[in-house]
C-alpha positions in Angstrom: -119.1 12.3 35.1 -115.6 14.0 35.9 -115.0 11.6 38.8 -114.9 9.0 35.8 -112.8 10.8 33.4 -110.0 11.8 36.0 -110.0 7.6 36.3 -109.4 6.8 32.9 -107.2 9.3 32.6 -105.2 8.1 35.1 -105.2 4.7 33.8 -104.1 6.0 30.7 -100.9 7.7 31.8 -100.1 4.2 33.4 -100.1 2.9 30.0 -97.8 5.5 28.5 -95.8 5.6 31.7 -95.1 1.4 31.5 -94.7 2.0 27.6 -91.8 4.3 28.8 -90.6 2.5 31.7 -89.9 -0.7 28.8 -88.4 1.4 26.4 -85.5 2.6 28.6 -85.5 -1.0 29.6 -85.2 -2.1 25.7 -82.4 0.5 25.7 -80.4 -1.4 28.2 -80.6 -4.3 27.0 -79.3 -3.2 24.2 -77.0 -1.3 25.5 -75.5 -4.1 27.3 -75.6 -6.5 24.7 -73.0 -3.7 22.5 -70.6 -3.7 25.6 -70.5 -7.4 25.6 -70.4 -7.7 21.8 -66.9 -5.3 21.8 -65.7 -7.4 24.6 -65.3 -10.2 22.9 -64.1 -8.5 20.1 -61.3 -7.1 21.5 -60.6 -10.5 23.0 -60.4 -12.1 20.0 -58.2 -9.1 18.5 -56.0 -10.1 21.2 -55.7 -13.7 20.7 -55.2 -13.1 17.2 -52.4 -10.3 17.6 -50.5 -13.0 19.8 -50.7 -15.5 17.4 -49.2 -13.9 14.9 -46.4 -13.1 17.2 -45.9 -16.7 17.7 -45.5 -17.4 14.7 -43.0 -14.4 14.2 -41.0 -16.0 17.5 -41.7 -19.2 15.4 -39.9 -18.3 12.0 -36.8 -16.1 14.1 -36.0 -19.6 15.7 -35.9 -21.0 12.2 -34.0 -19.1 10.5 -31.5 -19.1 12.7 -30.3 -21.8 11.8 -27.0 -21.8 9.5 -27.9 -21.2 6.2 -31.0 -20.5 6.7 -33.4 -19.5 3.5 -36.9 -18.1 3.6 -38.6 -22.0 2.2 -37.5 -22.6 5.8 -40.4 -20.4 7.0 -42.9 -20.3 4.3 -42.9 -24.2 3.2 -43.9 -25.1 6.3 -45.5 -22.9 8.3 -46.6 -23.4 12.1 -50.3 -25.1 13.0 -51.3 -23.4 15.9 -55.3 -23.8 15.1 -55.5 -27.3 17.6 -53.8 -24.9 20.6 -55.2 -21.5 19.6 -58.1 -21.9 17.2 -56.0 -19.4 14.9 -54.9 -20.0 11.2 -50.8 -18.1 11.0 -49.6 -17.4 7.6 -46.5 -16.4 6.9 -44.4 -14.2 4.4 -40.8 -14.2 3.9 -38.5 -11.8 1.8 -34.7 -11.9 1.8 -32.0 -9.6 1.0 -28.5 -10.7 0.8 -25.6 -8.1 2.0 -21.9 -8.5 2.5 -20.8 -6.4 4.7 -16.4 -6.5 6.4 -14.6 -9.6 6.6 -14.5 -12.9 8.8 -11.3 -13.3 10.8 -10.4 -15.6 8.1 -10.4 -12.7 5.8 -13.4 -14.0 4.0 -16.7 -11.5 2.8 -18.8 -11.3 5.6 -22.8 -12.5 4.5 -25.4 -11.4 6.1 -29.1 -12.4 5.0 -32.0 -9.6 6.4 -35.1 -11.2 6.7 -38.4 -9.1 6.9 -41.5 -11.4 8.0 -45.2 -11.6 7.6 -47.1 -13.3 10.4 -50.7 -12.8 9.4 -53.5 -14.7 11.7 -57.3 -15.7 11.6 -59.5 -17.3 13.5 -62.1 -18.9 10.8 -61.7 -20.4 7.7 -58.8 -21.1 5.2 -56.8 -19.0 4.1 -55.9 -15.6 6.5 -56.8 -13.1 3.1 -60.4 -13.2 3.5 -62.6 -11.2 0.3 -65.8 -9.6 1.2 -67.7 -12.7 0.2 -65.2 -15.3 1.9 -66.2 -13.3 5.6 -69.6 -15.2 6.7 -69.2 -14.8 10.4 -69.2 -11.7 12.6 -66.6 -12.8 14.6 -63.8 -12.9 11.8 -61.1 -11.4 13.7 -57.6 -10.9 11.7 -54.0 -9.3 13.1 -51.0 -8.9 11.0 -47.2 -8.2 12.6 -44.5 -7.7 10.9 -40.6 -7.7 11.7 -37.2 -8.4 10.4 -34.4 -10.4 11.4 -30.2 -10.0 10.5 -28.2 -13.1 10.4 -24.8 -14.3 9.2 -24.6 -16.8 6.9 -23.6 -19.3 9.2 -26.6 -18.6 12.0 -24.9 -15.5 14.2 -26.7 -12.4 14.7 -25.7 -9.5 13.0 -23.7 -6.6 14.3 
């Protein structure tokens, strides 16, 4: 009878060993899935950051035109959805200062533009509410910059 008990104990030990081994395999699988999600989020974030930067660069180009105002940027923002899959919205605030004189003796008018570019990859506007974010892959990045331009489109000094 002792021989039968020893044989039964071996089966139980083998089943426990298999359950523990399956637990380790499941933990490794979950860790791998978590790593993939993290890499995906980092990649999407980097793309959103570059889309926001492209929006700022586009705005800088538009504001270098003589007599440009914020409406040159906010009235028709760039459409990067087809190329990148990211929507970019731009905000602009302009302050006007008179500093120094032109060679002709007139006051030198300078415009300082404060720009905010927000890029997001899903949906309409890039200002989500908690109810508006329906995907775990939603990414939004915001970049800010300023530029100083004289009224004739030259750089400020």
